[in-house]
N, C-alpha and C positions, 0 to 999 in steps of 0.2 A: 504493500499499499504506500502510495507516495505521501511526502510530508503535507502536501496541500490537502489530499483526501484525508489524512489524519486529523488535521485541524477541523475540517468540516464535520467529520464523524464526531469528534469529541465535543464540538460546540453544539451539534445537534442534541447530544445527551444532556449537556448543561441546560440548554434552553427548554427542553422538554420538561425538566423539573421546575425551572423558574416559571414557565407558563402555568403549570398546574398549581403552583404555589399562590400565584397572585403577586405581582412584582412589588406593588406599593403598600402591601398590607403585611401584617404578621404572617410569616410562614411557618410559625410554631404555635402551639396553643399557648395563649398568653392573655394577660389582662387587657381588656378592650378599652379603646378610647371612646368617651361619650359620643354619641351621635347627635346629629341635628334634631331639633324638635324636643329638646329637654327644658324643663323648668329652670328658673333661676337658682334653685336650690340644689341642682345637679342631679334630681331624679327624673327619669323619663316620665312624661305626662301619663297619667293613669296607672303608674306602676306602684307595686306594693312596697313600702319602705323595707329595708333589711331588718331582720329580727334583732332585738336586743339580747345580749347573753343574760343568762339568769344570774341570780346573785352568786350562787355557788360556782358557776363557770366563770364569773368575774374574778372570784378569789383565786380559782384555779389558773386563770389567765395571768393574773399578776405574779404568781409563783413560777410558772413556766416561762413567762416573759424574763424574769430575773434569771432563770437558768440559762436561757438563750443568750441573754446579754453577757453572761460569764463565758459562755461557749464562743461568742463572737470576739470578745475581748482576748480570749486565749489565742484565737486564730491570728488576730491583729498583732498580738504580742509575741507570738512564737512560743507559748508555753504549753507543751504537750501534757503535762501532769494536770493543769487546770482544764484543758480540753477534755482529757479522759475521765476527769471527775464529774463531767456532765452526762457521761454514758452509764447506763444501768449496769451495775456490777453483776447482776444476775442474768443479764442478757446472754444470747448465745455467744459462745467464744469466737465464731467466725465474725460476728457483727462488731464485736469489740475489736478484733484484729483489723477488720476493714476500716473502722473509725481511726485507729492509729495510723493506718496506711494513708487515709485521706488526709490526716493532718500532715504527714510527711510529704505527700504529693503537692501540697499547696506551698511548700517552702520557697520555691523560686518563682511563684507567680506574683508579679507586681500588682498589689491590690491597692486601689485608691479608696475602696469602701468595702465593708463586710458587716452586715448586720441581719437580724431576724425580726420579723413582725408576727405577732399572734393575733388571730381573729377568733375570739371566744364565742362569737355568735355562729360560727360555721363549724359545728362539732358533728362529727360522724356517729351515727349509731353503731355500737360495737357488738351488738346482739349476735350477728351473724359472723363476726370475725373468726376465721378458722384457727384452731390451736392458739387460743388466747392464753396468756400467762395467768394462771390462777393463783400464783404466789404473791402477787402484787396487791397492795391494799386497794388500789383502783387503777383503771387504765383510762386514758383520755386522749382524744384525737381532734384537737382543734384545727382550723386552717393555719398554715404557717407559710410565710414567704421569706425566701432569701433575697436580700438586696445586696448587690455587689457591684463593683466597678474595677475595670482594668485601668491602671495607671497609664497615662499617655494616650488613651483610646476614649474611654467613656467620660464624657463631661457630666453626664447625669448617670447615677447607678441604675441598673436594671433590676427587675424583680422576677423571680421564678418560684413556682409553687413546689412545696416539699410535703411529701406524705409522712409526717413524723407521728409517731405513736409514743405517748409518754407513760411512764409507770411511777406511782407514789409508793414509796417503801417508808413507812413511818411517817415523818413530817416531811420527807424529802422527795422531790420530783427528779426523774431522770429521762433521758432519751432512751427509750427501749428498742425502737426499730425505725428504719427509714424504708422498709419495703412491705411490712405485714399489711398496710392499707391499700396496696395495689389491687388486692381481689375485691376491695370494696369501691374501686373506682378512683382512688387517689394515690397515684404513684408519685414518687420523688422525681424532680427534674435531676439529671445527671450532667455535670460539667466534666471537662477534661481530666480534672483531678480525681474524679471517681473511677478512672480507668487506668490510672498509673502516674508515676512521677512525671512532672511537666518540665519540659526544656523549654525556655522562653528567651527569645532574642528580640531586643528592642531596636527599632530602626528610627530614623528621623520622623517618619510618617505612620508609624504603627508597630505592631508586634507580631510575632509569629509564635504560636503556642503548638508544641509538638511533644513527643515522647522520646526518650533516649532510644537510639538505634536508627533514627531517621536523619542522621546528620547531613547526608548528601542532598536530600530533598530540602531540608531546612535551609542549607546554604544557597540552594537555588531560589527559594522563596525570598530569602533576605536580600539577595542581589536584585530581584526583580520588583519588590514590593514598592520601594520608593519611586523609582522610574515610572511604574504604573500609576501611582497617585499623581505625580506631576502631569502625566500625559492626560488623565481624566480632567484634572483641574484646568488644564489649558483650554479645554473645550467647554466644560460646564461652568467654571468660575469658581470664586472663592467662598460662596454662601453655603459651605457645608463644613464639617469638622476638619476634613482633610486628613483624618485618622482612620486606619483600618486594622482590624484584628483578623489575621489568617489563622485558622485552626486546622491542624493536620491530625485527624484521628488515626489510630492504629488499626482499627478493625470496622467491618460494616456495622457491627452492633453499636460501636461508639458513635459513628456518624449518624446512625439512626436516632440515637438519643439526642443528638444535636439539632437535627433537621425534621424530626417527627417520624411516628412509627409507619405512616402510609407512603413515605417516599421511596421510590425504587433505587435505593442507595447503590446497588450493585451495578447499575447501568448509568450512573452519573459521574461527572468528573468535579463538579464544583457546583455550589449554590449559595446565594446571598440571602441571609436571614435577618429578621428583626423581631424583637420581642414586642414592641409596641410602637405605632405610628399615629401621629396626630397631624392630620392634613390641615387642620386649622391653624396651627403654629408652625406648619412645614417642618416638623421635627420628627425624628425617630430615635429610638432607644434600643441598646442591646444588639446593634447591627454587628454581624459576623459574616465572613467568607469562609465556608466550610469546604474543604477539599477532600476528594475521594482518597481512601487510604491505599487504593490500588490504581485507579485510573489516572490520578494526577501524576504519579511517578512514571507513567508511560508516555507522557507529553514530551514532544520535541520542545526545544527553547522556543521556537516560533510560536508553537501552540500555547505554551504557558503564558507567553506575553499576551496573546490575544484574550485567553480565558481570564486572566487577571484583570485586564482593562475592561472586559465586558462586566465582570461581576462588580468591580469597584465603581463602574458607572451606575449600576443599580444601587450601590450604597450612597453615592453622591446625590442621586436624584429621588431617593426614596420619599423624603419628605414632601416632594413636589408631585408624587404619583399616587393617583386615587384609583382604587380598584374599579374595574369597568371601563377603563380607558382603552382605546384601540391597541390590540396587541402589535399590530404592524408598526405602531409608532414606538411602543415600549421596547420591544425587542430589536427593531430596526435601528433605533438610536443607539442602544448598547452595543449592538454589533458594528455600528459605524465608528464608534470610539474605539472598539476593540481592534478593528482592522486598520484604522486610520494610518498607523506608522508602519504597517507591515510590508508595504510595497507591492501588494498583490492587486492585480487587475480584477475588474468585476468577473470576468469570465474564469479566472483562476479561483476566485473565492466563491463563486456561485455556479458550479458546474452543471447541476441539474437544471437551473434556470436558463443557462446558456444553450443547452441542448433543446429545451422546450422552445425558446424563442426561435432557434435555427430551423426546428422542424415544423412548427405550426404558428409562429408569431408570439407577440407579447400576450400575457394573460388578459383575459377580458375584464377583470375586476381586481380590486384591491383584495389581498388575502383576508378571509374572514377569521374571526377569533377561533372558531372551533377547529380551524386547520392547524393551530398551535397546540392542540390537545390531541393531535393525531400521532402516527407512528411512521417510521421509516421514510420513504421518499416523500409522503405527504408533508411530514413534519419538516424535513430538510428543505423542501421547496418553499414552504411557508416562510421560514427564516431567511432564505436566500432573497425571496421577494421583498421581505421587510427591509433587509439590509440595503438592497438596490434602491428602494424608495428613499431611504434616508440619504444614501450617496448621491442620488439624483438631486434631492432638495438642496444639499450642501454645495454641490457642483454648480447648480444653476442659480440658486438664490443666495448662497453663502451659509457658512457655518453658524453664525450668529442668528440667522433666520431659523435655522434648523433648531437650535437651542430654544429659540423664543417659542416656536411652535410646540416643542415638547412641554415647556413650563406652562403654556396656556391650555393646550389640549389634555395632556396627561393630568394636569392639576384639576381639570374640571370634572373628570370622572365620566360616568355614563350620561351622555346629553343626547338630545334629538339630533336628527339629521340636520335640521335647519341650524341648530346651534354649532354643530360641528363644522358646517360650511362657513359660518360666520367666523369662527375661530381660525379656520384655515386661511380665509381671505384676510384677516388681520395680520396674520404672520407672514404669509407668502403671496397674497393676492390671488389665490385660487380656491375655488370651491371643489368638492370632491370629483364631479365630472371633469372639470378642467385638470385636476391633479391626475386623474386616471389617464386622460388623453395624452398629457405631457410626458408622463412616466412611460406610457406604452411607446410613444415616439422615441423616447430615450433609449429604451431597451432595444427597439428595432435598430437603432443607429449604432449602438455599442455592441450588441450581441447578434444581430441579424445577419 
């Protein structure tokens, strides 16, 4: 397989996942941003207010909150003994060992924040808890969130749900398990530190988080991260953090923990994720670029450059991207930035599209969103068409107009055909029929 074909195949895998995830929204289960149509008090109109904790649960919440503060302080202060003092001494030996490993695995992670929050009103009924510990005075399962930030990347800490089960022995509360609640529908989020010691390399514009044994790939990522960020910023501008966290898992199971259980992790090479997006403030929290433990290592240098620029474009533009925006614009723009400095011609980068145009002429319509959820040639062709549209706009009207179109149309989300035409005309002076006609002429002239 040629290097050109390799780039196209890998990118097809990347984009298949990104398209399924929804580029501008969270691609992992996460806390949701309030939607339009809410009251001034922050409650959706007509919604039932959240339940208040009972007096007993409030007391439990205070005690467990104090326990978790000691646990967080131990992480921040590097105190293993204090950390292990929060773990149930009668918990299973493997869990206590795993907790000690977790603490050690965090040693080299540069944390700007680490804390926990307890929701005493979100308590699970433990009646059906399998194999419950009957030696404890009581068991309790409130909602728990981990708030953490990576130094040099996260300007705002992100939050993730933890399925913590607590046990009281005498007057003292302990963490008893972080997995027992999975069968009740409350699993714990897992970070890289749950899977092994973390190797972290900091660059000017981000961090690379991996595990020992991946030095060759880490070195490649470290060399390419900063140039990729600079390349994206030259097109997108400076209204984003300019910081990126690249995560390199060691196994498909670890990648699945980071990108979601339903993602086809065995067939992707990279995916950009976010924990929370607020389109009103044009901000995103907890953004990460997660690379495949197998696929990314097989990339040529040229392919890696394109993949990183493509994914980092999604990171930069995330706050300006609303779910429901045209996929030809979202993916075409990311591909345009990804390929911009590659030196590849349109025919080299879009071989399926080139063959189609040569055989039967330019496509009769802009690619539909459903085509980006297809497979094989259909998916490849959709992305090649999207890239060619973005490339056409940049060449004919200018890169600044392409960026302006993205910001306005992707930021608007799902709008009517008339509104889409209005936004197109404002950015490049064309409505959809005119864009289609000029794009088809462009393809015929370049690829025909």
